[in-house]
C-alpha positions as a Markdown table, in Angstrom:
| # | Residue | x | y | z |
|---|---|---|---|---|
| 1 | Unk | 44.1 | 165.6 | 143.3 |
| 2 | Unk | 43.2 | 163.4 | 140.5 |
| 3 | Unk | 41.3 | 166.3 | 138.9 |
| 4 | Unk | 44.6 | 168.8 | 139.3 |
| 5 | Unk | 47.1 | 165.9 | 138.1 |
| 6 | Unk | 44.7 | 165.9 | 135.0 |
| 7 | Unk | 45.0 | 169.8 | 134.4 |
| 8 | Unk | 48.5 | 169.6 | 134.8 |
| 9 | Unk | 48.6 | 166.8 | 131.7 |
| 10 | Unk | 46.8 | 169.3 | 129.5 |
| 11 | Unk | 49.0 | 172.1 | 130.6 |
| 12 | Unk | 52.2 | 170.1 | 129.8 |
| 13 | Unk | 50.9 | 169.8 | 126.2 |
| 14 | Unk | 50.6 | 173.8 | 125.7 |
| 15 | Unk | 54.3 | 173.5 | 123.7 |
| 16 | Unk | 52.4 | 171.6 | 120.6 |
| 17 | Unk | 48.8 | 171.1 | 120.6 |
| 18 | Unk | 47.2 | 174.1 | 121.9 |
| 19 | Unk | 49.8 | 176.6 | 122.5 |
| 20 | Unk | 50.1 | 179.2 | 125.0 |
| 21 | Unk | 46.1 | 179.8 | 124.5 |
| 22 | Unk | 45.0 | 176.9 | 126.8 |
| 23 | Unk | 47.8 | 178.5 | 129.5 |
| 24 | Unk | 46.1 | 181.6 | 128.9 |
| 25 | Unk | 42.1 | 180.3 | 129.4 |
| 26 | Unk | 43.1 | 178.5 | 132.2 |
| 27 | Unk | 44.4 | 180.9 | 133.7 |
| 28 | Unk | 41.8 | 183.5 | 133.0 |
| 29 | Unk | 39.0 | 180.9 | 134.4 |
| 30 | Unk | 40.7 | 180.3 | 137.8 |
| 31 | Unk | 41.1 | 184.2 | 138.0 |
| 32 | Unk | 36.9 | 184.4 | 137.3 |
| 33 | Unk | 36.7 | 181.9 | 140.5 |
| 34 | Unk | 39.0 | 183.4 | 142.4 |
| 35 | Unk | 37.5 | 186.9 | 141.8 |
| 36 | Unk | 34.2 | 185.8 | 142.4 |
| 37 | Unk | 34.5 | 183.4 | 145.3 |
| 38 | Unk | 37.6 | 184.4 | 147.5 |
| 39 | Unk | 37.9 | 188.3 | 147.1 |
| 40 | Unk | 35.9 | 190.6 | 149.2 |
| 41 | Unk | 37.0 | 193.9 | 149.2 |
| 42 | Unk | 37.2 | 195.5 | 152.8 |
| 43 | Unk | 36.1 | 198.8 | 152.2 |
| 44 | Unk | 39.3 | 200.3 | 155.0 |
| 45 | Unk | 42.2 | 201.8 | 154.5 |
| 46 | Unk | 43.2 | 198.2 | 153.8 |
| 47 | Unk | 42.0 | 198.5 | 150.0 |
| 48 | Unk | 45.3 | 199.7 | 148.5 |
| 49 | Unk | 47.1 | 196.6 | 149.8 |
| 50 | Unk | 44.2 | 194.1 | 149.6 |
| 51 | Unk | 43.7 | 194.7 | 146.1 |
| 52 | Unk | 47.5 | 194.6 | 144.8 |
| 53 | Unk | 48.1 | 191.8 | 146.6 |
| 54 | Unk | 45.3 | 190.2 | 144.9 |
| 55 | Unk | 46.3 | 191.5 | 141.4 |
| 56 | Unk | 49.8 | 190.8 | 141.4 |
| 57 | Unk | 50.8 | 188.2 | 144.0 |
| 58 | Unk | 49.3 | 185.1 | 142.2 |
| 59 | Unk | 50.9 | 186.3 | 139.3 |
| 60 | Unk | 53.8 | 185.9 | 141.0 |
| 61 | Unk | 53.6 | 182.8 | 141.7 |
| 62 | Unk | 52.4 | 181.9 | 138.3 |
| 63 | Unk | 55.3 | 182.8 | 136.9 |
| 64 | Unk | 57.7 | 181.3 | 140.0 |
| 65 | Unk | 55.7 | 178.0 | 139.0 |
| 66 | Unk | 56.4 | 178.7 | 134.9 |
| 67 | Unk | 60.0 | 178.7 | 136.4 |
| 68 | Unk | 59.8 | 175.3 | 138.3 |
| 69 | Unk | 57.5 | 173.4 | 135.6 |
| 70 | Unk | 60.1 | 174.3 | 132.8 |
| 71 | Unk | 62.8 | 171.6 | 132.1 |
| 72 | Unk | 65.4 | 173.9 | 130.7 |
| 73 | Unk | 65.3 | 175.9 | 133.9 |
| 74 | Unk | 66.8 | 173.0 | 135.9 |
| 75 | Unk | 69.2 | 171.7 | 132.7 |
| 76 | Unk | 70.3 | 175.2 | 133.0 |
| 77 | Unk | 70.9 | 175.5 | 137.2 |
| 78 | Unk | 71.6 | 171.8 | 137.9 |
| 79 | Unk | 75.3 | 171.7 | 138.9 |
| 80 | Unk | 75.9 | 175.6 | 138.2 |
| 81 | Unk | 77.2 | 176.1 | 141.5 |
| 82 | Unk | 80.3 | 173.6 | 140.4 |
| 83 | Unk | 81.1 | 175.3 | 137.2 |
| 84 | Unk | 82.2 | 178.5 | 138.9 |
| 85 | Unk | 85.5 | 179.0 | 136.4 |
| 86 | Unk | 83.0 | 179.7 | 133.8 |
| 87 | Unk | 80.5 | 181.9 | 135.5 |
| 88 | Unk | 83.4 | 184.3 | 135.9 |
| 89 | Unk | 83.8 | 184.1 | 132.1 |
| 90 | Unk | 81.5 | 187.1 | 130.5 |
| 91 | Unk | 80.6 | 185.2 | 127.6 |
| 92 | Unk | 79.1 | 182.2 | 129.6 |
| 93 | Unk | 77.2 | 184.5 | 132.0 |
| 94 | Unk | 75.6 | 186.3 | 128.8 |
| 95 | Unk | 74.9 | 182.6 | 127.4 |
| 96 | Unk | 73.4 | 182.1 | 130.9 |
| 97 | Unk | 71.1 | 185.3 | 130.7 |
| 98 | Unk | 70.3 | 184.8 | 127.2 |
| 99 | Unk | 68.4 | 180.9 | 128.1 |
| 100 | Unk | 67.5 | 182.6 | 131.2 |
| 101 | Unk | 65.4 | 185.5 | 129.1 |
| 102 | Unk | 63.9 | 183.0 | 126.8 |
| 103 | Unk | 62.5 | 180.2 | 129.4 |
| 104 | Unk | 60.8 | 184.0 | 131.1 |
| 105 | Unk | 59.4 | 184.8 | 127.6 |
| 106 | Unk | 57.5 | 181.2 | 128.2 |
| 107 | Unk | 57.2 | 181.5 | 132.1 |
| 108 | Unk | 55.7 | 184.8 | 131.9 |
| 109 | Unk | 52.4 | 184.0 | 130.1 |
| 110 | Unk | 50.4 | 182.7 | 133.2 |
| 111 | Unk | 51.0 | 185.4 | 134.8 |
| 112 | Unk | 50.3 | 188.1 | 132.4 |
| 113 | Unk | 46.6 | 186.2 | 131.4 |
| 114 | Unk | 46.2 | 186.7 | 135.1 |
| 115 | Unk | 47.0 | 190.3 | 135.2 |
| 116 | Unk | 45.2 | 191.1 | 131.8 |
| 117 | Unk | 42.0 | 189.3 | 132.8 |
| 118 | Unk | 41.8 | 190.9 | 136.4 |
| 119 | Unk | 42.2 | 194.3 | 134.6 |
| 120 | Unk | 39.2 | 193.2 | 132.4 |
| 121 | Unk | 37.3 | 191.8 | 135.4 |
| 122 | Unk | 38.0 | 195.1 | 137.3 |
| 123 | Unk | 37.3 | 194.4 | 140.5 |
| 124 | Unk | 40.8 | 194.0 | 142.4 |
| 125 | Unk | 41.6 | 197.6 | 140.7 |
| 126 | Unk | 38.6 | 199.4 | 142.0 |
| 127 | Unk | 39.2 | 198.4 | 145.2 |
| 128 | Unk | 43.3 | 199.1 | 144.8 |
| 129 | Unk | 42.1 | 202.5 | 143.5 |
| 130 | Unk | 39.4 | 203.7 | 146.0 |
| 131 | Unk | 42.6 | 202.7 | 148.6 |
| 132 | Unk | 45.1 | 205.4 | 148.0 |
| 133 | Unk | 45.0 | 208.1 | 149.7 |
| 134 | Unk | 46.8 | 210.5 | 146.7 |
| 135 | Unk | 45.2 | 214.0 | 146.4 |
| 136 | Unk | 45.9 | 213.5 | 142.3 |
| 137 | Unk | 43.7 | 210.5 | 142.3 |
| 138 | Unk | 41.0 | 211.4 | 144.8 |
| 139 | Unk | 40.5 | 214.9 | 142.9 |
| 140 | Unk | 40.5 | 213.0 | 139.8 |
| 141 | Unk | 37.7 | 210.9 | 140.7 |
| 142 | Unk | 35.6 | 212.7 | 142.8 |
| 143 | Unk | 35.6 | 215.3 | 140.2 |
| 144 | Unk | 32.4 | 217.1 | 140.1 |
| 145 | Unk | 31.0 | 215.0 | 143.1 |
| 146 | Unk | 29.7 | 215.7 | 146.5 |
| 147 | Unk | 32.4 | 217.5 | 149.0 |
| 148 | Unk | 32.1 | 214.2 | 151.2 |
| 149 | Unk | 33.5 | 211.9 | 148.1 |
| 150 | Unk | 37.0 | 211.7 | 149.2 |
| 151 | Unk | 36.4 | 211.2 | 152.7 |
| 152 | Unk | 34.1 | 208.0 | 151.7 |
| 153 | Unk | 35.7 | 206.7 | 148.2 |
| 154 | Unk | 37.2 | 203.6 | 150.1 |
| 155 | Unk | 33.5 | 202.9 | 150.7 |
| 156 | Unk | 32.4 | 202.9 | 147.2 |
| 157 | Unk | 33.1 | 199.0 | 146.5 |
| 158 | Unk | 30.8 | 198.0 | 149.1 |
| 159 | Unk | 28.3 | 200.5 | 148.4 |
| 160 | Unk | 28.2 | 202.0 | 152.5 |
| 161 | Unk | 28.6 | 205.4 | 151.6 |
| 162 | Unk | 26.1 | 207.3 | 153.6 |
| 163 | Unk | 26.9 | 211.0 | 152.6 |
| 164 | Unk | 27.4 | 210.3 | 149.0 |
| 165 | Unk | 24.1 | 210.2 | 146.3 |
| 166 | Unk | 24.3 | 206.1 | 144.6 |
| 167 | Unk | 24.6 | 208.2 | 141.7 |
| 168 | Unk | 28.0 | 209.5 | 142.4 |
| 169 | Unk | 29.1 | 206.3 | 143.7 |
| 170 | Unk | 28.3 | 204.5 | 140.6 |
| 171 | Unk | 29.9 | 206.9 | 138.1 |
| 172 | Unk | 33.5 | 207.0 | 140.4 |
| 173 | Unk | 32.9 | 202.9 | 140.2 |
| 174 | Unk | 32.0 | 203.0 | 136.3 |
| 175 | Unk | 34.9 | 205.4 | 135.6 |
| 176 | Unk | 37.2 | 203.1 | 137.5 |
| 177 | Unk | 35.8 | 200.1 | 135.6 |
| 178 | Unk | 36.6 | 201.5 | 132.6 |
| 179 | Unk | 40.0 | 202.3 | 133.5 |
| 180 | Unk | 40.9 | 199.0 | 134.4 |
| 181 | Unk | 39.5 | 197.7 | 131.0 |
| 182 | Unk | 41.6 | 200.0 | 128.8 |
| 183 | Unk | 44.8 | 199.2 | 130.7 |
| 184 | Unk | 44.0 | 195.8 | 130.2 |
| 185 | Unk | 43.4 | 195.5 | 126.9 |
| 186 | Unk | 46.7 | 197.9 | 126.5 |
| 187 | Unk | 48.8 | 195.4 | 128.5 |
| 188 | Unk | 47.0 | 192.7 | 126.2 |
| 189 | Unk | 48.1 | 194.6 | 122.6 |
| 190 | Unk | 51.2 | 195.4 | 124.2 |
| 191 | Unk | 51.9 | 191.8 | 124.8 |
| 192 | Unk | 50.5 | 190.4 | 121.6 |
| 193 | Unk | 52.9 | 192.9 | 119.5 |
| 194 | Unk | 55.7 | 192.0 | 121.6 |
| 195 | Unk | 55.5 | 188.4 | 121.1 |
| 196 | Unk | 54.7 | 189.0 | 117.5 |
| 197 | Unk | 57.9 | 190.8 | 116.9 |
| 198 | Unk | 59.8 | 188.4 | 119.2 |
| 199 | Unk | 58.8 | 185.7 | 116.9 |
| 200 | Unk | 59.2 | 187.6 | 113.7 |
| 201 | Unk | 62.9 | 188.1 | 114.4 |
| 202 | Unk | 63.5 | 184.7 | 115.7 |
| 203 | Unk | 62.1 | 183.8 | 112.7 |
| 204 | Unk | 64.1 | 186.2 | 110.5 |
| 205 | Unk | 67.6 | 185.2 | 111.9 |
| 206 | Unk | 66.5 | 181.2 | 111.8 |
| 207 | Unk | 69.5 | 179.0 | 111.0 |
| 208 | Unk | 67.3 | 176.7 | 109.3 |
| 209 | Unk | 64.3 | 176.3 | 106.9 |
| 210 | Unk | 60.4 | 176.4 | 107.7 |
| 211 | Unk | 59.8 | 172.8 | 106.6 |
| 212 | Unk | 63.2 | 171.6 | 108.6 |
| 213 | Unk | 62.0 | 173.9 | 111.6 |
| 214 | Unk | 58.8 | 171.9 | 112.1 |
| 215 | Unk | 60.3 | 168.9 | 111.6 |
| 216 | Unk | 63.0 | 169.4 | 114.5 |
| 217 | Unk | 59.8 | 170.7 | 116.5 |
| 218 | Unk | 58.1 | 167.5 | 116.2 |
| 219 | Unk | 61.1 | 165.4 | 116.8 |
| 220 | Unk | 61.9 | 167.3 | 120.1 |
| 221 | Unk | 58.4 | 166.4 | 121.1 |
| 222 | Unk | 58.5 | 162.7 | 119.7 |
| 223 | Unk | 61.9 | 162.3 | 121.8 |
| 224 | Unk | 60.8 | 164.3 | 125.2 |
| 225 | Unk | 57.4 | 161.5 | 125.2 |
| 226 | Unk | 59.6 | 158.1 | 124.1 |
| 227 | Unk | 62.6 | 159.6 | 126.6 |
| 228 | Unk | 59.7 | 159.4 | 129.4 |
| 229 | Unk | 58.3 | 156.3 | 128.6 |
| 230 | Unk | 61.5 | 154.2 | 127.9 |
| 231 | Unk | 62.9 | 155.8 | 131.4 |
| 232 | Unk | 59.9 | 154.8 | 133.3 |
| 233 | Unk | 59.4 | 151.2 | 131.5 |
| 234 | Unk | 63.4 | 150.7 | 132.6 |
| 235 | Unk | 63.3 | 151.9 | 135.8 |
| 236 | Unk | 60.3 | 149.4 | 136.3 |
| 237 | Unk | 62.1 | 146.9 | 135.4 |
| 238 | Unk | 65.1 | 147.3 | 137.2 |
| 239 | Unk | 63.5 | 147.6 | 140.3 |
| 240 | Unk | 61.5 | 144.4 | 139.7 |
| 241 | Unk | 64.6 | 142.9 | 139.2 |
| 242 | Unk | 65.9 | 144.1 | 142.6 |
| 243 | Unk | 63.0 | 143.5 | 144.5 |
| 244 | Unk | 63.2 | 139.6 | 142.5 |
| 245 | Unk | 66.7 | 139.4 | 143.8 |
| 246 | Unk | 66.0 | 140.6 | 147.7 |
| 247 | Unk | 63.0 | 137.9 | 148.1 |
| 248 | Unk | 64.1 | 135.2 | 146.2 |
| 249 | Unk | 67.8 | 135.6 | 147.9 |
| 250 | Unk | 69.1 | 135.0 | 143.9 |
| 251 | Unk | 71.9 | 136.6 | 142.1 |
| 252 | Unk | 70.6 | 139.7 | 140.1 |
| 253 | Unk | 69.7 | 139.0 | 136.5 |
| 254 | Unk | 72.0 | 141.8 | 134.5 |
| 255 | Unk | 70.3 | 145.0 | 133.4 |
| 256 | Unk | 72.3 | 147.1 | 131.0 |
| 257 | Unk | 71.5 | 151.0 | 132.5 |
| 258 | Unk | 73.4 | 154.1 | 130.9 |
| 259 | Unk | 76.5 | 155.2 | 133.6 |
| 260 | Unk | 76.4 | 158.5 | 135.6 |
| 261 | Unk | 78.8 | 159.8 | 132.7 |
| 262 | Unk | 76.2 | 159.1 | 130.1 |
| 263 | Unk | 73.5 | 160.9 | 132.0 |
| 264 | Unk | 75.6 | 164.0 | 132.9 |
| 265 | Unk | 76.2 | 164.1 | 128.8 |
| 266 | Unk | 72.4 | 164.1 | 127.7 |
| 267 | Unk | 71.6 | 166.1 | 130.9 |
| 268 | Unk | 73.3 | 169.6 | 129.8 |
| 269 | Unk | 72.0 | 172.0 | 127.7 |
| 270 | Unk | 71.7 | 171.9 | 123.4 |
| 271 | Unk | 74.3 | 173.9 | 121.8 |
| 272 | Unk | 73.8 | 174.7 | 118.5 |
| 273 | Unk | 76.3 | 174.7 | 115.4 |
| 274 | Unk | 75.8 | 175.0 | 111.7 |
| 275 | Unk | 79.3 | 172.0 | 111.6 |
| 276 | Unk | 76.9 | 169.0 | 113.0 |
| 277 | Unk | 73.1 | 167.9 | 112.4 |
| 278 | Unk | 71.8 | 166.8 | 115.6 |
| 279 | Unk | 68.4 | 167.6 | 116.4 |
| 280 | Unk | 68.9 | 167.1 | 120.2 |
| 281 | Unk | 71.9 | 166.6 | 122.7 |
| 282 | Unk | 70.9 | 162.9 | 122.6 |
| 283 | Unk | 70.6 | 162.7 | 119.0 |
| 284 | Unk | 74.5 | 164.2 | 119.5 |
| 285 | Unk | 75.5 | 161.4 | 122.2 |
| 286 | Unk | 74.0 | 159.1 | 120.1 |
| 287 | Unk | 75.7 | 159.6 | 116.9 |
| 288 | Unk | 79.4 | 160.3 | 119.2 |
| 289 | Unk | 79.7 | 158.5 | 121.8 |
| 290 | Unk | 77.6 | 155.0 | 120.6 |
| 291 | Unk | 79.9 | 154.3 | 117.5 |
| 292 | Unk | 83.5 | 153.2 | 118.3 |
| 293 | Unk | 85.3 | 155.3 | 115.8 |
| 294 | Unk | 83.6 | 158.8 | 116.8 |
| 295 | Unk | 84.2 | 157.7 | 120.4 |
| 296 | Unk | 87.8 | 157.4 | 119.8 |
| 297 | Unk | 87.9 | 160.8 | 117.8 |
| 298 | Unk | 85.9 | 162.7 | 120.4 |
| 299 | Unk | 86.7 | 163.6 | 124.2 |
| 300 | Unk | 84.1 | 163.9 | 126.1 |
| 301 | Unk | 83.8 | 167.5 | 126.4 |
| 302 | Unk | 82.9 | 167.5 | 122.6 |
| 303 | Unk | 79.6 | 165.9 | 123.2 |
| 304 | Unk | 79.3 | 167.1 | 127.1 |
| 305 | Unk | 77.6 | 170.9 | 127.4 |
| 306 | Unk | 78.8 | 172.5 | 130.7 |
| 307 | Unk | 76.4 | 175.2 | 129.7 |
| 308 | Unk | 75.9 | 177.6 | 127.1 |
| 309 | Unk | 78.9 | 178.7 | 126.0 |
| 310 | Unk | 76.9 | 180.6 | 123.0 |
| 311 | Unk | 73.4 | 181.1 | 123.1 |
| 312 | Unk | 71.3 | 179.1 | 120.6 |
| 313 | Unk | 69.0 | 180.9 | 118.1 |
| 314 | Unk | 65.6 | 182.1 | 119.6 |
| 315 | Unk | 63.9 | 180.3 | 117.0 |
| 316 | Unk | 65.3 | 176.9 | 118.5 |
| 317 | Unk | 64.3 | 177.3 | 122.2 |
| 318 | Unk | 61.9 | 174.5 | 122.5 |
| 319 | Unk | 64.9 | 172.0 | 121.9 |
| 320 | Unk | 65.7 | 171.4 | 125.5 |
| 321 | Unk | 61.5 | 172.1 | 126.6 |
| 322 | Unk | 60.5 | 169.0 | 126.3 |
| 323 | Unk | 57.3 | 168.5 | 128.9 |
| 324 | Unk | 57.2 | 170.6 | 131.3 |
| 325 | Unk | 58.7 | 169.7 | 135.0 |
| 326 | Unk | 56.5 | 169.9 | 138.6 |
């Protein structure tokens, strides 16, 4: 369990230090272990189902885990059911959809890495395709082979075909392995090109300069780290104060804790505006609500964001991320 927590801490830093390559590398390593230790093709009528389950279900689980571990997911969905009137507005609904798409582009890294590495490995693909009972596929694989090739195709991954020469079986498996690797490389190339295009479009429409964007990224990460540290420290002091008061049966010492309204304001999604120069929703709250003059001039709605009425520029998707949650 301790090793699992250590790995998660490493993964939580993927957005700043090692990038998405670390997530892909960890996923690839997990797939190799999974393929060599757990996967055993049944060489029966279950070949297709068994192979596709091992290829797609872990990818689906990784996708769900990516959503769960994203701060932005919970900032978007927490309290969403209480804002039914806004959900009915088309503009608000579209903005939520854009935010969810931005979350997906981050969450999809691990599942795509799993599928790509699994295809390069070829074991799942070989098992699944040899279990397809479709004439087009079987004719393609057994073209020029012995007549019994199609009947015993599902036995090839285990080497148990008794009426087919070993050379034919090896040729079919080699063909499947090559096709699987071609699909894997095509998937990797497609994702890289797609990611490059998204990055270029996002940077092309960036409302801030390159150096300010670098500063903004550093600020967002440092704020997230310090917020976690301050939260843990303050919670420990409050718990210690309460326990001390209980066991010593004495009035508690005063400890200032932000009210519910303050937590609600800084828990919403950041909304970019060219009129303001705030680097996060916390920055906006501190500047507007902690200053008495500003507090008189701005109502609560000026800081609180019940949701993304308008989506932020794609280049600023990192603002609400912080560290991934578990």
